C-alpha positions as CSV (number, residue, x, y, z in Angstrom):
1,M,-118.8,-39.1,333.7
2,K,-121.2,-41.2,331.6
3,K,-123.2,-38.1,330.8
4,N,-120.0,-36.3,329.4
5,G,-119.2,-39.3,327.3
6,F,-122.7,-39.4,325.8
7,I,-122.3,-35.7,325.0
8,Y,-118.9,-36.4,323.2
9,L,-120.5,-39.1,321.3
10,M,-123.4,-37.1,320.0
11,L,-121.1,-34.2,318.9
12,L,-118.8,-36.9,317.1
13,V,-122.0,-38.2,315.2
14,T,-123.3,-34.7,314.4
15,C,-119.9,-33.7,312.9
16,L,-119.5,-37.0,310.8
17,M,-123.1,-36.4,309.5
18,A,-122.3,-32.8,308.4
19,L,-118.9,-33.5,306.8
20,P,-120.3,-34.7,303.4
21,F,-122.2,-31.4,303.1
22,V,-119.2,-29.3,304.2
23,M,-116.9,-31.2,301.5
24,T,-119.6,-30.6,298.9
25,G,-119.8,-27.0,299.6
26,C,-116.0,-26.8,299.2
27,N,-115.9,-28.5,295.8
28,E,-118.8,-26.3,294.3
29,E,-116.7,-23.2,295.4
30,E,-113.6,-24.4,293.6
31,E,-115.4,-25.2,290.4
32,L,-116.9,-21.7,290.3
33,A,-113.4,-19.9,290.7
34,A,-111.9,-19.2,287.2
35,P,-108.1,-20.3,286.9
36,R,-105.4,-17.7,286.1
37,L,-104.0,-18.0,282.5
38,F,-100.9,-19.8,281.7
39,K,-98.1,-17.5,280.1
40,P,-97.9,-17.3,276.3
41,K,-95.4,-19.9,275.2
42,K,-93.1,-17.7,273.0
43,L,-92.4,-14.2,272.1
44,T,-90.0,-13.0,269.3
45,A,-89.3,-9.7,267.7
46,E,-87.6,-8.8,264.5
47,A,-86.5,-5.3,263.5
48,V,-87.9,-3.8,260.4
49,Y,-86.4,-0.4,259.6
50,D,-87.2,1.9,262.6
51,G,-89.6,-0.6,264.1
52,F,-90.1,-4.2,264.6
53,V,-92.7,-7.2,264.2
54,A,-93.4,-9.0,267.4
55,T,-94.9,-12.6,267.2
56,W,-95.9,-14.9,269.8
57,V,-97.5,-18.4,270.6
58,G,-100.7,-17.9,272.5
59,T,-102.2,-19.3,275.6
60,E,-105.4,-21.3,275.7
61,G,-108.5,-19.3,276.9
62,A,-107.1,-15.8,276.4
63,H,-109.5,-13.3,275.5
64,G,-106.6,-11.0,274.3
65,Y,-103.0,-10.0,274.6
66,K,-101.2,-7.0,275.8
67,L,-97.8,-6.2,274.5
68,E,-95.7,-3.5,276.4
69,V,-92.6,-1.9,275.0
70,S,-90.0,0.0,277.2
71,S,-86.7,1.4,276.9
72,N,-86.0,0.3,280.5
73,E,-85.2,-3.2,281.3
74,D,-87.3,-2.9,284.5
75,F,-90.3,-1.5,282.7
76,A,-90.3,1.6,285.0
77,T,-91.9,3.4,282.0
78,I,-93.8,2.1,279.2
79,D,-93.3,3.7,275.7
80,V,-95.9,1.7,273.9
81,V,-98.7,-0.6,274.7
82,V,-100.5,-2.7,272.1
83,E,-103.6,-4.6,272.9
84,T,-105.1,-7.3,270.7
85,D,-108.0,-9.8,270.6
86,G,-107.6,-13.5,271.5
87,Q,-106.9,-14.5,267.9
88,T,-104.0,-12.2,266.9
89,R,-100.6,-13.4,267.2
90,T,-98.6,-10.5,265.9
91,A,-98.0,-6.7,266.4
92,E,-96.2,-4.3,264.1
93,L,-94.6,-1.1,265.3
94,T,-93.1,1.6,263.4
95,K,-91.5,5.1,263.6
96,L,-89.6,4.2,266.9
97,Q,-86.3,5.5,267.8
98,E,-83.5,4.3,265.3
99,E,-81.0,1.8,266.4
100,H,-82.5,1.6,269.8
101,L,-82.7,-1.2,272.2
102,Y,-86.3,-2.0,273.2
103,Y,-87.6,-4.3,276.0
104,L,-90.8,-6.4,275.4
105,R,-93.3,-8.0,277.7
106,L,-96.4,-9.9,276.8
107,C,-99.3,-11.4,278.8
108,G,-102.6,-13.1,278.0
109,T,-105.6,-11.0,279.2
110,M,-108.9,-11.7,280.6
111,E,-111.9,-9.5,281.4
112,D,-111.0,-9.9,285.0
113,E,-107.3,-8.6,285.2
114,T,-106.5,-10.6,288.2
115,L,-106.8,-13.7,285.9
116,N,-104.2,-12.2,283.4
117,S,-101.1,-14.4,282.7
118,K,-97.7,-13.7,283.8
119,Y,-95.5,-12.0,281.5
120,I,-93.1,-13.4,279.0
121,Y,-90.1,-11.1,277.8
122,A,-88.0,-10.4,274.8
123,E,-86.0,-7.6,273.4
124,V,-85.2,-6.1,270.0
125,T,-82.9,-3.4,268.5
126,T,-84.5,-1.2,265.8
127,G,-82.7,-0.3,262.6
128,I,-82.6,2.7,260.4
129,A,-85.7,4.2,259.2
130,Y,-86.8,3.4,255.5
131,S,-85.6,6.2,253.2
132,I,-86.3,7.1,249.6
133,F,-82.5,7.7,249.3
134,L,-80.2,5.0,248.2
135,P,-77.2,4.1,250.4
136,V,-74.4,6.5,249.8
137,A,-71.8,4.7,247.5
138,E,-68.1,5.1,248.6
139,E,-67.4,6.6,245.0
140,K,-70.0,9.3,245.5
141,L,-68.2,11.1,248.3
142,S,-65.2,13.2,248.1
143,F,-63.6,15.0,251.0
144,R,-65.8,17.9,250.4
145,T,-68.7,16.9,248.2
146,A,-71.4,14.2,248.2
147,E,-73.8,12.9,245.4
148,L,-77.1,11.4,246.8
149,E,-79.4,9.3,244.7
150,W,-83.1,8.3,245.4
151,R,-85.1,5.1,244.5
152,E,-87.9,6.5,242.5
153,S,-89.3,9.6,240.9
154,V,-90.7,12.2,243.4
155,E,-92.3,15.5,243.5
156,A,-90.0,17.2,246.0
157,D,-88.8,20.8,246.0
158,K,-85.8,21.0,248.5
159,I,-83.4,19.3,250.8
160,T,-82.0,20.3,254.0
161,I,-78.5,19.6,255.2
162,E,-77.4,19.6,258.7
163,H,-74.6,18.3,260.9
164,T,-75.9,15.4,263.1
165,S,-74.3,16.9,265.9
166,G,-76.6,19.9,265.7
167,T,-73.7,22.3,266.1
168,S,-74.3,24.3,262.9
169,E,-77.2,25.9,261.1
170,V,-79.4,23.9,258.9
171,R,-78.7,24.6,255.2
172,E,-81.3,24.5,252.5
173,Q,-80.8,23.5,248.8
174,L,-83.5,23.8,246.2
175,L,-83.9,20.9,244.0
176,T,-83.7,21.6,240.1
177,E,-85.5,19.9,237.3
178,E,-82.3,18.3,236.4
179,D,-81.9,16.8,239.9
180,L,-85.5,15.4,239.8
181,A,-85.0,14.0,236.5
182,S,-81.8,12.3,237.4
183,R,-82.9,11.2,240.7
184,S,-79.8,12.7,242.3
185,V,-78.4,15.8,243.8
186,F,-74.9,17.1,244.1
187,I,-73.9,18.7,247.5
188,T,-71.0,20.9,248.2
189,G,-69.3,22.7,251.0
190,L,-69.0,19.6,253.1
191,S,-66.2,18.9,255.5
192,E,-63.9,16.0,255.9
193,G,-64.7,13.6,258.6
194,E,-68.0,15.2,259.4
195,S,-71.3,13.5,259.7
196,Y,-74.4,14.9,258.0
197,K,-78.3,14.3,257.8
198,V,-80.0,15.2,254.7
199,T,-83.7,15.5,254.5
200,M,-86.0,15.7,251.4
201,Y,-89.1,17.7,251.4
202,A,-92.1,18.2,249.4
203,G,-93.5,21.3,250.9
204,E,-93.5,20.7,254.5
205,E,-93.7,16.9,254.2
206,S,-90.4,14.8,254.7
207,L,-90.0,12.2,252.1
208,G,-87.0,10.6,253.5
209,I,-83.8,11.0,255.4
210,M,-80.1,10.1,254.7
211,R,-77.4,10.0,257.2
212,F,-73.7,9.7,256.0
213,T,-70.2,10.5,257.1
214,M,-67.6,12.1,254.9
215,P,-64.4,10.0,254.3
216,V,-61.1,10.9,256.0
217,K,-57.8,10.8,254.4
218,P,-55.4,8.2,255.7
219,E,-53.1,9.6,258.4
220,G,-50.0,11.2,256.9
221,T,-51.7,11.6,253.4
222,I,-49.7,13.9,251.0
223,T,-52.0,15.8,248.9
224,I,-51.0,16.7,245.3
225,D,-52.3,19.8,243.5
226,A,-51.1,22.4,241.3
227,S,-48.9,24.0,244.1
228,N,-46.6,20.9,244.5
229,A,-47.2,18.6,241.5
230,A,-43.8,19.4,240.1
231,S,-42.2,18.1,243.4
232,L,-43.9,14.6,243.2
233,Q,-40.7,12.7,243.1
234,A,-39.0,14.5,245.9
235,L,-42.2,14.1,248.1
236,I,-42.3,10.3,247.4
237,D,-38.6,10.0,248.1
238,E,-39.1,11.8,251.5
239,A,-42.2,10.1,252.5
240,P,-42.2,7.1,255.0
241,A,-43.2,3.6,253.8
242,G,-47.0,3.2,253.5
243,T,-47.8,6.8,252.7
244,T,-50.8,7.7,250.6
245,I,-49.9,10.3,247.8
246,M,-53.4,11.6,246.9
247,F,-54.0,13.6,243.6
248,T,-56.7,16.3,243.7
249,G,-59.6,15.0,241.4
250,E,-60.8,16.8,238.3
251,A,-57.3,17.8,237.3
252,V,-54.4,16.8,234.9
253,Y,-50.9,16.1,236.0
254,D,-48.0,15.9,233.4
255,Y,-45.3,13.4,234.1
256,S,-45.1,12.4,230.3
257,D,-41.2,13.4,230.1
258,E,-40.2,11.7,233.5
259,Y,-40.5,8.3,235.3
260,I,-42.0,8.0,238.7
261,Y,-39.7,5.9,240.8
262,I,-41.1,4.0,243.8
263,N,-38.8,2.1,246.1
264,K,-41.2,1.4,249.2
265,S,-44.7,0.6,250.1
266,L,-46.9,3.4,248.7
267,V,-50.4,4.2,247.5
268,L,-50.9,6.5,244.6
269,A,-54.6,7.5,244.6
270,G,-56.9,9.9,243.2
271,E,-59.4,11.9,245.4
272,P,-62.6,9.9,245.8
273,G,-66.1,11.2,244.7
274,V,-65.0,13.3,241.8
275,E,-63.8,12.7,238.3
276,R,-60.4,10.9,238.4
277,P,-57.2,12.9,238.0
278,V,-55.5,12.1,234.7
279,L,-51.8,11.4,234.9
280,Y,-49.7,11.5,231.8
281,A,-47.0,9.4,232.9
282,K,-43.8,8.1,231.1
283,G,-43.9,5.2,233.5
284,I,-43.7,3.9,237.1
285,L,-40.3,2.3,237.9
286,L,-40.1,-0.1,240.8
287,T,-36.5,0.1,242.2
288,G,-34.1,0.2,245.1
289,D,-30.9,1.2,246.5
290,E,-29.9,-2.3,247.9
291,A,-28.9,-5.4,245.9
292,A,-31.9,-7.3,247.6
293,T,-34.8,-4.8,247.7
294,S,-38.2,-5.8,249.1
295,I,-41.4,-3.6,248.8
296,E,-44.3,-4.9,250.6
297,N,-47.4,-3.2,248.8
298,V,-47.9,-0.7,246.0
299,T,-51.5,0.3,245.2
300,L,-52.7,2.5,242.3
301,Q,-56.3,3.6,242.8
302,R,-58.9,6.1,241.1
303,I,-56.4,7.5,238.7
304,E,-56.4,7.5,234.8
305,F,-53.0,6.7,233.4
306,S,-52.1,7.7,229.9
307,G,-49.0,7.2,228.0
308,M,-49.7,9.9,225.6
309,V,-47.7,13.2,225.3
310,W,-49.5,16.2,226.9
311,D,-48.7,19.6,225.6
312,G,-50.1,21.6,228.4
313,E,-53.7,21.8,226.7
314,N,-54.3,18.8,224.6
315,E,-52.9,15.2,223.9
316,I,-50.6,15.0,220.9
317,V,-52.4,11.8,219.6
318,T,-50.1,11.3,216.7
319,D,-46.9,11.0,218.7
320,K,-45.6,7.7,219.9
321,P,-46.9,7.1,223.4
322,A,-44.9,5.8,226.3
323,T,-43.7,2.2,226.5
324,Q,-45.4,0.7,229.5
325,L,-47.0,2.1,232.6
326,I,-45.2,-0.2,235.2
327,S,-41.6,-1.6,234.9
328,A,-38.4,-1.9,237.0
329,D,-35.1,0.1,237.2
330,M,-32.7,-2.7,238.4
331,K,-29.4,-0.5,238.2
332,N,-28.7,-1.1,241.7
333,V,-30.8,-4.1,242.4
334,S,-30.0,-7.9,241.9
335,E,-33.3,-9.2,243.4
336,L,-36.6,-7.3,243.7
337,T,-39.4,-8.9,245.6
338,M,-42.9,-7.3,246.1
339,A,-45.8,-8.9,248.1
340,N,-48.7,-7.1,246.6
341,L,-49.3,-5.0,243.5
342,L,-52.9,-3.7,243.4
343,V,-54.6,-1.6,240.7
344,K,-58.0,-0.6,241.6
345,D,-60.6,1.6,239.9
346,C,-58.2,3.0,237.3
347,V,-58.1,3.8,233.5
348,I,-54.9,2.4,231.8
349,R,-54.6,3.6,228.1
350,N,-52.2,4.3,225.3
351,Y,-48.9,2.4,226.1
352,V,-47.2,1.1,223.2
353,N,-46.2,-2.2,224.9
354,S,-48.4,-2.9,228.0
355,F,-49.7,-2.0,231.3
356,I,-46.9,-4.0,233.2
357,D,-43.8,-5.2,231.5
358,F,-40.7,-6.7,233.0
359,V,-39.2,-8.5,230.1
360,D,-36.2,-6.2,229.7
361,A,-34.7,-7.3,233.1
362,A,-31.4,-9.1,232.8
363,P,-31.5,-12.8,233.2
364,S,-29.2,-12.6,236.3
365,Q,-31.7,-10.3,237.9
366,K,-34.5,-11.6,239.8
367,I,-38.1,-9.9,240.1
368,R,-40.6,-11.8,242.4
369,I,-44.2,-10.7,242.9
370,E,-46.4,-12.6,245.2
371,S,-49.8,-11.2,244.0
372,L,-50.9,-8.9,241.1
373,E,-54.4,-7.9,241.3
374,V,-56.4,-5.7,239.0
375,D,-60.0,-4.6,240.1
376,N,-62.6,-2.4,238.6
377,T,-60.3,-1.0,235.8
378,Q,-60.7,-0.2,232.2
379,A,-57.8,-0.7,229.8
380,F,-57.6,0.0,226.1
381,D,-55.3,1.0,223.3
382,L,-52.4,-1.1,224.5
383,G,-49.8,-3.1,222.7
384,R,-49.2,-1.4,219.3
385,N,-45.5,-1.8,219.2
386,N,-43.7,-4.1,217.0
387,S,-42.4,-6.2,219.9
388,D,-42.6,-9.6,221.6
389,H,-45.1,-8.4,224.4
390,A,-48.6,-9.2,225.5
391,S,-50.8,-6.1,225.6
392,F,-51.6,-6.0,229.3
393,I,-49.2,-8.1,231.4
394,S,-45.7,-9.4,230.3
395,T,-43.6,-11.3,232.8
396,T,-41.4,-13.8,231.2
397,V,-38.6,-16.1,232.3
398,K,-36.4,-14.3,229.8
399,G,-35.9,-11.7,232.5
400,N,-36.3,-14.1,235.3
401,V,-39.6,-12.4,236.3
402,L,-42.1,-14.5,238.1
403,C,-45.6,-13.8,239.8
404,R,-47.2,-16.2,242.0
405,K,-50.8,-15.2,241.7
406,Y,-52.8,-13.0,239.1
407,V,-56.2,-11.8,239.8
408,I,-58.2,-9.6,237.3
409,R,-61.9,-9.0,238.2
410,N,-64.7,-6.6,237.5
411,S,-62.9,-4.9,234.7
412,T,-63.3,-4.1,230.9
413,F,-60.6,-4.6,228.2
414,H,-60.9,-3.4,224.6
415,H,-58.8,-2.5,221.7
416,L,-55.7,-4.5,223.0
417,M,-53.7,-5.4,219.9
418,R,-52.3,-8.7,221.4
419,G,-53.1,-11.1,224.2
420,L,-53.9,-10.3,227.8
421,I,-51.2,-12.1,229.8
422,E,-47.9,-13.5,228.9
423,A,-46.2,-15.5,231.8
424,R,-43.9,-18.1,230.4
425,V,-42.5,-20.4,233.0
426,T,-40.4,-23.3,231.7
427,G,-39.6,-25.1,235.0
428,A,-39.7,-24.9,238.6
429,I,-37.9,-21.6,239.8
430,D,-38.3,-20.6,243.3
431,N,-41.5,-22.5,243.6
432,Y,-43.2,-20.2,241.0
433,S,-43.6,-23.0,238.4
434,T,-47.4,-22.8,238.5
435,P,-48.9,-19.5,239.2
436,T,-52.5,-19.2,240.0
437,V,-54.6,-17.1,237.5
438,V,-58.2,-16.1,238.1
439,I,-60.3,-13.9,235.8
440,E,-63.8,-13.1,236.8
441,N,-66.4,-10.7,235.9
442,C,-64.7,-9.1,233.1
443,T,-65.8,-7.9,229.7
444,F,-63.5,-8.1,226.6
445,D,-64.1,-6.8,223.0
446,E,-62.0,-6.0,220.1
447,I,-59.0,-8.1,221.4
448,G,-56.4,-8.2,218.5
449,N,-57.8,-5.3,216.8
450,M,-55.0,-3.4,214.8
451,Q,-56.8,-0.2,214.8
452,P,-56.8,2.0,218.0
453,M,-59.9,3.4,219.8
454,I,-58.8,6.8,219.8
455,E,-59.0,8.0,216.1
456,G,-55.8,9.3,214.5
457,S,-53.6,8.0,217.2
458,W,-50.1,6.4,216.7
459,T,-50.7,2.8,215.5
460,G,-47.0,1.7,215.3
461,D,-45.8,-1.0,213.2
462,N,-48.6,-3.5,213.2
463,N,-46.6,-6.3,211.4
464,G,-44.8,-7.6,214.4
465,M,-45.2,-10.4,216.8
466,T,-48.5,-12.1,217.8
467,K,-49.5,-13.2,221.2
468,P,-52.4,-15.7,222.3
469,F,-54.9,-14.3,224.6
470,L,-53.3,-16.2,227.6
471,D,-49.6,-17.3,226.8
472,F,-48.1,-19.7,229.3
473,K,-45.4,-22.5,229.2
474,G,-46.1,-25.6,231.3
475,G,-49.2,-27.8,231.2
476,A,-49.7,-27.7,234.9
477,L,-51.2,-24.2,234.8
478,K,-55.0,-23.9,235.0
479,P,-56.2,-20.5,234.4
480,E,-59.7,-19.9,235.9
481,I,-62.3,-17.9,234.0
482,Y,-65.6,-17.1,235.7
483,D,-68.6,-14.9,234.7
484,C,-66.9,-13.3,231.7
485,V,-68.0,-12.4,228.3
486,F,-66.1,-12.1,225.2
487,G,-67.1,-10.1,222.2
488,E,-65.2,-9.6,218.9
489,M,-61.7,-11.4,218.8
490,Y,-59.4,-10.4,215.9
491,T,-57.5,-13.7,215.8
492,Q,-54.6,-12.6,213.5
493,K,-52.8,-10.7,216.3
494,I,-53.4,-13.2,219.0
495,S,-51.8,-16.1,217.1
496,N,-55.2,-17.6,216.1
497,K,-54.8,-19.0,219.7
498,F,-56.9,-18.2,222.8
499,V,-54.7,-20.2,225.4
500,Q,-51.3,-21.5,225.1
501,G,-49.4,-23.9,227.6
502,A,-52.4,-24.3,229.9
503,T,-55.6,-25.9,230.6
504,L,-58.7,-23.7,231.1
505,V,-61.1,-24.0,234.1
506,V,-64.3,-22.2,232.9
507,D,-67.7,-21.4,234.5
508,N,-70.6,-19.4,233.2
509,S,-68.5,-17.5,230.6
510,Y,-69.6,-16.6,226.9
511,M,-67.9,-15.9,223.8
512,L,-69.4,-14.5,220.6
513,T,-70.0,-17.5,218.3
514,T,-68.4,-15.9,215.4
515,S,-65.2,-15.4,217.5
516,K,-65.1,-19.0,218.5
517,G,-65.3,-20.0,215.0
518,K,-62.3,-18.0,214.3
519,L,-60.4,-19.8,217.1
520,S,-61.9,-23.2,216.0
521,G,-58.3,-24.8,215.8
522,D,-57.8,-24.2,219.5
523,S,-59.8,-26.6,221.7
524,T,-59.6,-24.5,224.8
525,V,-62.4,-22.2,223.6
526,K,-65.0,-25.0,223.7
527,A,-65.3,-24.5,227.4
528,L,-66.8,-21.1,226.6
529,L,-70.6,-20.9,226.0
530,D,-71.9,-19.7,222.5
531,L,-73.2,-16.1,222.2
532,G,-75.3,-15.7,219.2
533,G,-75.6,-12.5,217.2
534,T,-72.9,-9.8,216.4
535,A,-70.8,-7.8,218.8
536,D,-73.0,-4.7,217.9
537,S,-76.1,-6.5,218.9
538,I,-74.8,-8.0,222.0
539,F,-73.2,-4.6,223.0
540,P,-75.5,-2.0,221.3
541,D,-73.6,1.0,222.6
542,R,-70.1,-0.2,221.9
543,D,-69.4,2.6,219.6
544,G,-69.7,4.8,222.6
545,Y,-67.5,2.3,224.5
546,N,-70.3,1.4,226.8
547,Y,-70.5,-2.4,227.3
548,R,-73.9,-2.7,228.6
549,I,-75.4,-6.1,227.2
550,S,-78.5,-5.9,225.3
551,P,-81.6,-7.5,227.0
552,D,-82.1,-9.6,223.8
553,A,-78.8,-11.2,224.2
554,G,-80.3,-13.9,226.5
555,I,-77.6,-13.3,229.2
556,S,-77.5,-10.8,232.1
557,N,-75.4,-9.9,235.1
558,I,-72.3,-11.2,233.5
559,G,-69.0,-9.5,232.7
560,D,-68.0,-6.3,234.2
561,P,-70.5,-5.2,236.9
562,R,-70.2,-1.6,235.9
563,W,-72.4,-2.4,232.9
564,Y,-75.2,-4.2,234.6
């Protein structure tokens, strides 16, 4: 027993003596083993055209980084692998699938792959590939044609046109010298609602791709052309409320001897993408069959309206034009209300009174308009009658005609013989005492000019009444004028007044200094900034009725955007 105890004691002593050496060996082995990398701290990706740029925050000690890109969230297949050195923190990929969701993962790498870090993840959806083509503007598309434009001069020889569905043969169209000089091409033979892909080539090299979808007529649209133009009123009368009546473009329609009556919500529009149709119209009369008639919305869009007489081939410029474009027939109506009257992308010309004129309604009859909006419109040769009317909009208390909101934007007015708006309100009537008036991004020239734009046209009796540019009653009105430019003002026919009965709110708007001088007796013009020079120097192409502002004028991106 003593012998066994001695043996156990000796073994214990031996183990204790060997323990430091065993521990030292373990520590040395741990110090020699390189640790696995920590994950990169952050991975983000931002789409750039048909690719993306990935950016990350690195991890200390990495010899490099590996970025893997997959269309599968589980990375079952890898589409692209990018390997970088340890100093790089970005990777740019191009020419991937358009509008496609990609999954990304990134790890830090070492020479020994077993020491690579774990992955960090992100995802990104690519956009559309860069194209030499400009985006297709709405007004460049009709229901059967398209005009495509490109950014810069190119040496190209053809385009190909194909359905994006691939269900029809690819069509080829050679580019002409005129196409290349204008940086645009006109394509015909397209179909309503179809999607197309157009590719430009120089030889066999693709210079760019444009995809677009042709517009579709609103459901229930009634198309007017030579075959049914004479039946316009019957078609309007039979149409349900909200119908779009669409006139085929590049055509003339003669209603100079007849009124167009509207008693329901309706859209009168020209076909998009082609030259506006011209309607010679005696006028549009809002009306109804009930004493209290309500019309929700009336829209006039992409039409050139003229009050001149049409003889089937030419305008008879010496004859007296129609009185106004829009008025009311109150024969069966004592109260007419309308929510919205919108005029967009139109030309309005040659009416002896004005564009809209309700002053002839009887005092016992009410006309109430919630909103009157004019957008992207050109108006000229208005207001040449010897009458008590503004040249563009006349709504007065004389006829109990009131509008709650006037908005005029992105439009050009010239050769108006009298003022722009007359809305005289002498007291609170149905809460219409202080209408909102906003005029923004508009160009004005030759306001108050007694001579018409169209040479030889009817001039009327020019010795009649005068009207301020804005004619209101009631000091609470605060018309707002933003980003507008005023050229020549002939003050005799605008009463030597710019604004009557209101206080202006003006921002970033200019008037020719000589015009301001003529209106010096009216303090309201002081809020307009001075514009030196002459009207011809500010608008060098005004003789051609192009109101592009000269680069020497010292102002830009102001007034009607069509001239920028």
